[in-house]
C-alpha positions as CSV (number, residue, x, y, z in Angstrom):
1,Q,6.9,-15.0,-1.4
2,Y,10.6,-14.0,-1.4
3,I,13.7,-16.0,-0.3
4,R,17.2,-13.8,-0.3
5,F,20.8,-14.7,0.2
6,S,23.2,-12.0,0.6
7,T,27.3,-11.8,1.8
8,N,29.6,-8.9,1.7
9,G,33.2,-8.6,3.2
10,V,35.9,-6.6,3.2
11,V,39.7,-7.8,2.4
12,D,42.5,-5.3,3.6
13,F,45.6,-5.8,1.3
14,D,47.3,-2.3,2.3
15,K,49.4,-2.7,-1.4
16,K,49.8,0.4,-3.6
17,L,47.4,-0.5,-6.0
18,S,45.0,-2.2,-4.0
19,R,44.3,-1.0,-0.4
20,T,40.9,-2.5,0.3
21,L,39.1,-4.9,-1.5
22,K,35.0,-5.1,-1.3
23,Y,33.3,-7.7,-2.5
24,A,28.9,-8.3,-2.0
25,A,26.9,-11.5,-3.6
26,S,23.1,-12.2,-3.2
27,V,20.9,-14.5,-4.9
28,N,16.9,-13.7,-4.8
29,Y,14.3,-16.0,-5.8
30,G,10.8,-15.4,-5.5
31,I,7.2,-17.0,-6.0
32,Q,4.4,-15.1,-7.6
33,N,0.9,-15.9,-8.5
34,G,-1.5,-14.1,-10.1
35,Y,-5.5,-14.7,-11.0
36,Q,-8.2,-13.6,-12.6
37,Q,-11.6,-14.3,-14.0
38,N,-14.2,-13.0,-16.3
39,Y,-17.7,-14.5,-17.0
40,Y,-18.8,-13.8,-20.4
41,D,-22.4,-13.9,-21.2
42,A,-23.0,-12.9,-25.1
43,D,-23.4,-14.4,-28.3
44,V,-21.9,-18.0,-29.2
45,T,-17.8,-17.7,-30.4
46,A,-15.2,-20.2,-31.6
47,E,-11.4,-19.5,-30.0
48,S,-8.3,-20.9,-31.7
49,Y,-5.5,-22.0,-30.0
50,A,-2.8,-22.4,-32.7
51,M,0.7,-20.9,-32.1
52,T,1.1,-21.0,-35.8
53,N,0.2,-19.1,-38.9
54,G,-2.8,-21.1,-40.9
55,T,-6.2,-21.8,-40.9
56,N,-7.7,-24.6,-38.6
57,R,-11.0,-26.0,-37.6
58,V,-12.0,-25.4,-34.0
59,D,-14.5,-25.5,-31.8
60,Y,-17.7,-23.4,-30.6
61,L,-17.8,-22.2,-27.0
62,P,-20.7,-22.1,-24.9
63,S,-22.7,-18.9,-25.0
64,S,-21.5,-18.5,-21.4
65,Y,-18.5,-19.5,-19.6
66,L,-16.4,-18.6,-17.4
67,S,-12.7,-17.5,-18.3
68,Q,-9.7,-18.4,-15.5
69,M,-6.1,-17.3,-16.0
70,W,-3.5,-17.9,-14.1
71,V,0.2,-16.2,-13.4
72,D,3.2,-18.2,-12.2
73,G,6.5,-16.4,-12.0
74,K,9.3,-17.5,-10.1
75,P,11.9,-14.9,-10.5
76,L,15.6,-15.5,-10.2
77,T,18.1,-13.0,-9.5
78,V,21.8,-13.3,-9.4
79,S,24.3,-10.3,-8.9
80,A,27.9,-10.2,-7.7
81,K,30.0,-6.9,-6.9
82,I,33.5,-6.5,-6.6
83,S,35.4,-3.2,-5.7
84,N,39.1,-2.1,-5.2
85,Q,40.0,1.2,-3.4
86,F,43.7,2.8,-3.5
87,Y,45.1,6.1,-2.7
88,F,48.1,8.6,-3.6
89,L,49.5,11.7,-3.5
90,T,50.6,14.0,-6.6
91,S,51.7,17.4,-6.4
92,G,49.3,18.3,-3.2
93,L,46.1,16.6,-4.6
94,N,45.0,13.8,-2.8
95,H,43.6,10.7,-5.3
96,S,41.2,8.0,-3.9
97,I,40.8,5.7,-6.8
98,L,37.6,3.4,-6.8
99,T,37.4,0.8,-9.6
100,G,35.1,-2.2,-10.0
101,L,32.7,-4.4,-11.7
102,D,29.4,-5.7,-11.3
103,W,27.3,-8.6,-12.7
104,S,23.8,-9.9,-12.7
105,M,21.5,-12.3,-14.1
106,D,17.9,-12.3,-14.1
107,A,15.3,-15.2,-14.8
108,N,11.9,-16.5,-14.3
109,Y,11.6,-20.0,-14.0
110,G,7.7,-19.8,-13.7
111,N,4.8,-21.2,-16.0
112,G,3.6,-18.2,-17.0
113,K,0.2,-17.5,-18.6
114,T,-1.8,-20.0,-18.9
115,F,-5.9,-20.1,-18.6
116,T,-8.9,-22.6,-18.9
117,R,-10.6,-20.7,-21.7
118,P,-9.1,-17.5,-23.2
119,P,-10.8,-13.9,-22.6
120,R,-12.9,-13.7,-25.3
121,N,-11.8,-12.1,-28.5
122,T,-13.4,-9.4,-29.8
123,N,-11.4,-7.6,-32.4
124,G,-9.1,-10.1,-33.6
125,S,-6.5,-9.5,-30.7
126,A,-6.4,-13.0,-29.3
127,Y,-4.4,-14.5,-26.4
128,R,-2.2,-17.2,-26.3
129,T,-0.2,-19.1,-23.3
130,R,3.0,-18.2,-22.5
131,S,5.7,-19.7,-20.4
132,F,8.3,-17.4,-18.8
133,D,11.0,-20.2,-18.6
134,Q,10.9,-20.3,-22.5
135,I,12.5,-16.5,-22.1
136,P,16.1,-16.2,-22.0
137,S,18.1,-14.9,-19.1
138,M,18.9,-11.1,-18.9
139,N,22.5,-10.6,-18.4
140,Q,24.0,-7.4,-17.2
141,F,27.8,-6.1,-16.9
142,G,29.3,-3.4,-15.7
143,V,32.6,-2.1,-15.0
144,Y,34.2,1.6,-13.8
145,L,36.6,3.6,-12.6
146,Q,36.6,7.0,-10.5
147,D,39.0,9.3,-9.1
148,H,38.4,11.7,-6.3
149,I,40.1,14.3,-5.9
150,S,40.7,16.5,-3.2
151,T,43.0,19.6,-2.2
152,T,43.0,23.0,-0.2
153,I,43.6,26.2,-1.7
154,G,44.4,28.5,1.1
155,E,41.8,27.4,3.7
156,N,39.4,26.7,1.6
157,K,38.7,22.9,0.4
158,L,38.2,21.8,-3.4
159,N,36.7,18.4,-4.2
160,L,36.6,17.2,-7.7
161,M,35.1,13.7,-8.6
162,A,35.2,12.4,-12.2
163,G,34.4,8.8,-13.1
164,L,33.4,6.7,-16.6
165,R,31.4,3.6,-16.2
166,Y,30.6,1.1,-19.2
167,D,27.7,-1.2,-19.3
168,A,27.1,-4.3,-21.8
169,V,23.2,-5.7,-21.6
170,Q,23.1,-9.3,-23.4
171,P,26.9,-9.1,-23.7
172,F,26.4,-12.8,-24.9
173,N,24.1,-12.2,-27.3
174,S,25.1,-10.9,-30.7
175,S,21.6,-9.7,-32.0
176,F,21.7,-6.9,-29.3
177,N,23.9,-4.0,-29.3
178,L,23.2,-2.8,-25.6
179,Q,26.2,-1.0,-24.7
180,A,27.1,2.6,-23.0
181,L,30.2,4.8,-21.8
182,S,28.5,7.0,-19.2
183,P,31.1,9.7,-17.5
184,R,30.4,12.0,-14.8
185,I,31.9,14.8,-12.8
186,N,31.1,16.9,-9.9
187,A,32.7,19.6,-7.9
188,S,32.7,21.5,-5.0
189,Y,34.3,24.3,-3.3
190,K,34.3,25.2,0.3
191,M,35.0,28.3,1.9
192,T,35.7,29.4,5.6
193,N,32.8,31.9,5.3
194,G,30.3,28.5,5.4
195,L,29.2,28.9,1.7
196,T,29.9,26.1,-0.6
197,I,29.7,26.0,-4.3
198,R,28.9,22.6,-6.2
199,G,28.2,21.5,-9.5
200,G,28.0,18.2,-11.8
201,Y,27.4,16.6,-15.2
202,G,27.0,12.8,-15.4
203,I,25.2,10.5,-18.0
204,T,23.5,7.3,-16.8
205,S,22.2,4.4,-18.7
206,K,19.2,2.1,-18.0
207,A,18.6,-1.4,-19.1
208,P,15.4,-2.4,-20.4
209,T,13.8,-5.2,-18.8
210,L,12.8,-9.3,-19.9
211,L,9.4,-7.4,-21.2
212,Y,11.0,-5.4,-24.0
213,L,13.9,-7.8,-24.8
214,Y,11.5,-10.7,-25.3
215,P,7.8,-9.6,-25.6
216,E,5.4,-12.6,-26.6
217,N,4.0,-12.9,-29.9
218,A,1.0,-11.1,-31.3
219,Y,-1.8,-13.3,-32.1
220,F,-4.6,-12.3,-34.7
221,D,-7.5,-14.8,-35.2
222,F,-10.0,-13.8,-37.9
223,Y,-13.0,-16.2,-38.9
224,S,-12.5,-18.0,-42.4
225,L,-15.7,-19.5,-42.1
226,N,-18.3,-19.1,-38.9
227,Y,-21.4,-21.5,-39.8
228,Y,-23.2,-22.5,-36.7
229,T,-26.1,-24.1,-36.3
230,Q,-28.4,-25.9,-33.7
231,N,-27.0,-29.4,-34.8
232,V,-23.8,-29.7,-33.2
233,D,-22.9,-32.3,-36.2
234,E,-23.8,-29.8,-38.5
235,R,-21.8,-26.7,-37.5
236,M,-18.2,-25.9,-38.7
237,A,-15.9,-23.2,-37.7
238,L,-12.4,-22.2,-39.4
239,I,-10.1,-19.5,-37.9
240,T,-7.2,-18.5,-39.4
241,T,-4.4,-17.3,-37.2
242,H,-1.5,-14.8,-37.8
243,V,1.1,-14.6,-35.6
244,Y,3.8,-11.8,-35.8
245,N,7.4,-11.6,-33.9
246,T,7.0,-8.1,-31.9
247,E,10.5,-8.2,-30.9
248,N,12.4,-5.2,-31.3
249,H,16.1,-5.9,-32.1
250,N,17.2,-2.0,-33.1
251,I,16.1,-1.4,-28.9
252,K,18.9,1.1,-27.7
253,L,20.1,1.7,-23.6
254,S,18.0,4.5,-22.2
255,K,20.5,7.3,-21.4
256,T,19.6,10.4,-19.1
257,N,22.2,13.5,-19.1
258,K,22.0,15.5,-15.8
259,T,23.1,18.6,-14.7
260,E,23.0,19.9,-11.4
261,I,24.8,23.6,-9.8
262,G,23.8,24.9,-6.0
263,F,25.3,26.0,-3.0
264,D,25.1,25.1,0.7
265,F,25.4,27.9,3.5
266,E,25.9,27.2,7.0
267,W,26.0,29.6,9.7
268,G,25.5,30.2,13.3
269,Q,27.2,28.7,16.5
270,A,28.5,25.3,15.0
271,K,27.4,25.8,11.7
272,K,23.7,24.2,12.9
273,Q,21.7,26.1,10.3
274,R,21.7,25.7,6.5
275,L,20.4,26.5,3.6
276,S,20.8,24.0,0.5
277,V,19.6,25.0,-3.0
278,T,20.0,23.0,-6.3
279,A,19.1,24.2,-9.9
280,F,18.9,20.8,-12.0
281,H,18.5,20.2,-15.8
282,E,17.6,16.4,-16.7
283,K,16.6,15.1,-20.2
284,T,16.0,11.2,-20.2
285,K,16.6,10.0,-24.4
286,N,15.1,6.4,-26.1
287,G,12.7,6.0,-22.9
288,Y,11.3,2.4,-23.0
289,S,7.8,2.2,-23.7
290,M,5.3,-0.7,-25.9
291,S,3.9,1.5,-28.8
292,T,2.5,1.1,-32.4
293,T,5.3,1.8,-35.0
294,L,5.5,2.2,-38.6
295,N,7.2,-1.3,-38.4
296,S,4.5,-2.6,-36.1
297,V,1.7,-2.4,-38.9
298,Q,0.5,-5.1,-41.2
299,F,-1.6,-6.4,-43.6
300,A,-3.4,-9.7,-43.0
301,T,-5.1,-11.6,-45.9
302,T,-7.3,-14.4,-44.7
303,P,-9.1,-16.8,-46.7
304,I,-13.0,-16.8,-46.8
305,Y,-15.0,-20.3,-47.4
306,T,-18.6,-20.7,-47.8
307,V,-21.0,-23.2,-47.5
308,A,-22.0,-24.9,-50.7
309,Q,-24.3,-28.1,-49.2
310,Q,-25.3,-29.0,-46.0
311,P,-26.5,-32.8,-45.4
312,T,-28.7,-33.1,-42.9
313,G,-26.9,-34.3,-39.7
314,Q,-23.5,-33.9,-40.9
315,E,-20.6,-31.4,-41.7
316,P,-21.4,-29.0,-44.1
317,I,-19.8,-28.8,-47.8
318,L,-17.5,-26.2,-48.7
319,S,-17.4,-24.4,-51.8
320,D,-14.4,-24.6,-54.1
321,Q,-14.4,-21.2,-54.7
322,V,-12.5,-19.2,-52.0
323,T,-12.3,-15.4,-51.7
324,Y,-9.8,-13.4,-49.6
325,N,-10.3,-10.1,-47.0
326,T,-7.2,-8.1,-46.0
327,R,-7.8,-6.4,-42.9
328,F,-5.3,-3.7,-41.3
329,V,-3.7,-5.1,-37.9
330,S,-1.0,-3.4,-35.6
331,Y,0.4,-4.5,-32.6
332,L,2.7,-3.2,-29.9
333,T,6.6,-3.7,-30.0
334,P,9.3,-2.5,-28.0
335,T,10.6,1.0,-28.7
336,N,12.8,4.1,-27.4
337,N,9.6,6.6,-27.8
338,I,9.6,8.2,-24.7
339,N,11.9,11.6,-24.1
340,R,11.4,13.4,-20.9
341,T,13.0,16.9,-20.0
342,N,13.0,17.6,-16.2
343,K,14.0,20.9,-14.9
344,G,13.9,23.0,-11.5
345,V,14.9,24.1,-8.2
346,E,14.9,22.6,-5.1
347,F,15.9,23.9,-1.6
348,E,16.2,23.0,2.1
349,L,16.3,25.6,5.1
350,D,17.5,24.1,8.2
351,L,16.9,26.6,11.3
352,G,18.7,23.9,13.7
353,K,17.0,23.8,17.3
354,F,15.5,26.5,19.0
355,R,16.6,25.3,22.5
356,P,13.8,27.5,24.4
357,I,11.0,24.8,23.1
358,N,13.3,22.0,22.2
359,T,12.0,22.2,18.8
360,T,14.1,22.0,15.2
361,F,12.1,23.1,12.3
362,N,13.2,22.4,8.6
363,I,11.4,23.6,5.7
364,S,11.9,22.2,2.1
365,G,10.6,22.6,-1.3
366,A,10.7,22.1,-5.1
367,Y,9.8,23.4,-8.3
368,I,9.6,21.0,-11.0
369,N,8.9,21.3,-14.8
370,A,8.6,17.8,-16.2
371,K,7.9,17.5,-19.9
372,T,7.3,13.7,-21.8
373,E,6.8,13.3,-25.6
374,S,6.6,10.5,-27.8
375,N,9.0,10.4,-30.8
376,N,7.0,7.7,-33.1
377,P,4.3,8.6,-35.2
378,Y,0.9,8.5,-33.7
379,I,-0.6,5.9,-36.3
380,L,-4.8,5.5,-36.3
381,Q,-7.6,4.0,-38.0
382,Q,-10.8,5.2,-37.9
383,D,-13.9,3.3,-39.5
384,V,-16.2,5.5,-40.9
385,A,-20.1,3.9,-40.9
386,G,-20.9,2.6,-44.3
387,R,-17.6,3.0,-45.9
388,T,-14.7,0.8,-46.7
389,T,-12.2,1.7,-45.0
390,T,-8.7,2.9,-47.3
391,R,-6.1,4.7,-45.4
392,I,-5.1,4.8,-41.9
393,G,-3.7,8.2,-40.8
394,V,-0.4,9.0,-39.2
395,F,0.2,11.7,-37.1
396,K,3.9,13.6,-36.4
397,P,5.2,13.0,-33.4
398,G,5.7,14.6,-30.2
399,R,2.5,13.6,-28.4
400,G,2.7,14.1,-24.4
401,T,2.1,16.2,-21.4
402,L,4.0,19.2,-19.8
403,D,3.4,19.1,-15.9
404,E,4.5,21.8,-13.7
405,R,4.6,21.8,-9.6
406,F,5.6,24.1,-6.8
407,S,5.4,22.6,-3.0
408,T,6.8,23.3,0.3
409,T,7.1,21.3,3.2
410,I,7.2,22.8,7.1
411,R,8.7,20.1,9.2
412,A,8.7,20.6,13.3
413,I,10.4,18.2,15.5
414,H,9.8,18.5,19.6
415,H,11.9,16.6,22.0
416,I,10.6,16.2,25.4
417,P,14.0,14.3,26.7
418,E,12.1,13.4,30.5
419,L,9.9,11.1,28.7
420,R,11.9,9.9,25.9
421,F,9.4,11.5,23.3
422,I,9.6,12.7,19.9
423,V,6.5,14.5,18.2
424,T,6.9,15.4,14.5
425,L,4.4,17.1,12.5
426,S,5.0,18.0,8.9
427,A,2.6,20.4,6.8
428,Q,2.9,20.2,3.0
429,T,1.4,23.0,0.5
430,I,1.3,22.2,-2.8
431,W,1.0,25.9,-4.2
432,M,0.9,25.3,-8.0
433,D,-0.4,22.0,-9.6
434,Q,-1.0,22.0,-13.4
435,N,-1.2,20.3,-16.6
436,K,-1.5,20.4,-20.0
437,Y,-1.1,18.1,-23.2
438,I,1.4,19.1,-26.2
439,G,1.5,18.2,-29.8
440,Y,-2.2,17.0,-30.5
441,E,-3.3,18.1,-33.9
442,S,-6.2,17.1,-36.1
443,Q,-4.5,16.7,-39.3
444,P,-2.3,13.9,-40.2
445,I,1.1,14.4,-41.8
446,G,0.3,11.3,-44.1
447,Y,-1.5,7.7,-44.6
448,I,-0.9,4.3,-44.9
449,P,-3.2,3.0,-48.1
450,I,-4.7,-0.3,-47.4
451,Q,-3.5,-2.7,-50.0
452,E,-4.1,-6.3,-50.7
453,S,-0.6,-7.1,-50.2
454,G,3.2,-6.0,-49.4
455,T,4.9,-3.9,-46.8
456,P,2.9,-0.9,-45.3
457,T,4.5,2.5,-46.5
458,V,3.3,6.0,-45.7
459,M,2.0,8.4,-48.2
460,Y,2.9,11.8,-46.8
461,F,1.1,15.2,-47.7
462,S,2.3,18.4,-48.1
463,E,1.5,21.2,-45.9
464,S,-1.2,22.9,-48.4
465,E,-2.7,19.2,-48.2
466,R,-2.5,18.8,-44.5
467,Q,-4.1,22.1,-44.0
468,A,-7.1,21.0,-46.1
469,I,-8.3,18.2,-44.2
470,T,-11.2,18.5,-42.5
471,N,-14.1,16.2,-40.6
472,V,-16.2,16.6,-43.6
473,S,-14.0,15.6,-46.3
474,D,-12.1,13.2,-45.2
475,P,-13.7,11.6,-41.8
476,D,-11.2,8.6,-41.7
477,L,-8.0,10.7,-41.5
478,Y,-9.5,14.0,-39.1
479,L,-9.2,13.1,-35.8
480,S,-11.6,15.0,-34.0
481,I,-10.2,16.1,-30.0
482,N,-11.9,17.3,-27.2
483,D,-11.3,20.7,-26.4
484,G,-10.6,20.3,-23.2
485,I,-7.3,18.5,-24.6
486,F,-6.1,21.8,-25.5
487,K,-6.7,23.9,-22.1
488,T,-4.2,23.4,-19.1
489,E,-5.5,21.5,-16.1
490,K,-4.7,24.0,-13.3
491,W,-5.9,23.2,-9.0
492,K,-6.2,25.2,-6.1
493,P,-3.3,24.9,-3.7
494,L,-3.7,22.0,-1.6
495,W,-2.4,21.3,2.3
496,L,-1.6,18.2,3.8
497,F,-0.8,17.7,7.7
498,N,1.0,14.5,9.1
499,L,1.5,13.5,12.5
500,K,4.1,11.0,14.0
501,L,4.8,10.2,17.9
502,T,7.7,8.2,18.9
503,K,8.5,6.9,22.2
504,E,12.4,6.0,22.8
505,F,13.2,3.1,25.5
506,K,16.2,2.8,27.0
507,S,16.7,-0.9,25.4
508,G,16.9,0.7,22.2
509,L,13.4,-0.4,21.5
510,N,11.7,2.5,19.7
511,F,7.6,2.5,19.1
512,S,6.1,4.9,16.7
513,F,2.2,5.7,15.6
514,F,2.0,8.0,12.7
515,A,-1.4,9.5,10.7
516,N,-0.9,10.9,7.8
517,N,-3.6,13.3,6.6
518,F,-4.8,13.2,10.2
519,I,-7.3,15.9,9.6
520,N,-8.6,14.0,6.7
521,N,-8.4,17.2,4.7
522,R,-9.8,16.0,1.2
523,P,-11.8,19.0,-0.5
524,L,-14.0,18.2,-3.6
525,Q,-12.6,20.5,-6.0
526,S,-12.9,20.7,-10.0
527,G,-10.3,21.9,-12.4
528,T,-10.1,24.1,-15.2
529,R,-10.1,21.7,-18.1
530,Y,-13.2,20.0,-17.3
531,P,-15.3,22.7,-14.8
532,T,-18.3,20.5,-14.6
533,Q,-16.1,17.6,-13.3
534,Y,-15.4,17.4,-9.4
535,E,-12.7,14.9,-7.5
536,K,-11.7,14.7,-4.3
537,R,-8.0,15.8,-3.7
538,N,-5.1,14.4,-1.4
539,V,-4.5,11.1,-0.1
540,A,-7.4,9.4,2.1
541,F,-6.7,9.8,6.0
542,F,-4.6,6.5,7.2
543,F,-2.6,5.4,10.3
544,G,-0.6,3.1,11.6
545,S,2.6,2.1,14.2
546,E,6.2,1.3,13.5
547,I,8.4,-0.7,15.9
548,S,12.4,-0.6,15.6
549,I,14.9,-2.1,17.6
550,K,18.7,-1.1,17.8
551,L,21.0,-4.1,18.9
């Protein structure tokens, strides 16, 4: 459920440095409710609700119980924009200047995550409630300047657009340094023969969400004493809670550098036929993810108590001797762990209307090569049966995927003027669809030795030491990788046919019926990575209707 208010307007000053002033403001308020439940039927366990470090006596839960969790969100977004536009002429160049600034605020006033009893703790990582209204609001501020220059060279037209934008996230919070300058430039040169050459380069920045700025703490609960008897009065459970702040104040704004070059060619009567081709290269650095880093691994030391005496019908008496158990724990923290590179070519061929059959044909397609890789080490604890874990493997950065796809779409739009009827048929073909994993290796670059206290440190291997690691000599470090990871997954060509029927009425009312994958083409195919595994490809057949009114 959402409530939205918005307003906008234009003020004409007709001044030299302010011809047109535009403004817009909006308020969005939502009510979001989520619910999930799990029924647990297993061994008797105890749960702690402690929010701070320490050892606490806790109650045992029933062996069977229903865990219910609610998520209550009340997101609020407030935004405002203002822009100013004016024009001037210098030495035959027309300048259109656009300046502006914008501000937005995001907050959530919901009760957040609550539960009757928490989901069962199976590996030490525990759940806690968290109210959304305890999370600070996020403010974003931006200011920009753009100059659109146009001129003619002979009978040809040249357009040049250059701009600069400054963004700041949480400008009122000095613990973050989230600022960016984003330049961009685009140019096009249109010739009288119908050919237009164009290109551009720009940098855009993307702000993190509240999840990355203010993540919830990581909680780990370990037994210090687990003494369960049939007699309720004789039981005792002690749980030590370890709390870690998962915030990362070194997080940066994610930036994307994009370069484009292409051409448009128009021909035919009234230039109704057109071919557009665009090649692009897009690289995103410091993409956001929740990851385990060298700063989010810790040694958690837990006191271990034992029972010295058990008086009948009374709680046990603990021994004065206390031992300590150290565990390696890791948690997710906000990171700039993702690098992405997208490159490819897109084209569109508009053949215009074939009047004898009153049908317009359009062909479009794209080849896209997408590479995603991590830039943080991969940390993995592998426990070997019958052997105490003494070290944690650290594998080199660069894990990711490489995807390639080439697809085309042919679209035919047939008009029946007498009936005010439009029939649209599209046929999409995926000619190439393949994927492979990159950066996966079995030998780590180092390890973290488990120690009783202190900060975890990485002990790096020399290349010869690294190559000598095998699953026999170092089973706690060597990572066994499925052979399929090293194979490229390739799929056969796939077709998808969609149909849309539209009836236009004189009153401005349009009624449409659509059916996607109307021939229900869902072949059962196997890929090249796991040839014995089959899956149905293509979206399932579905249909619906649309009504639009033009006032």
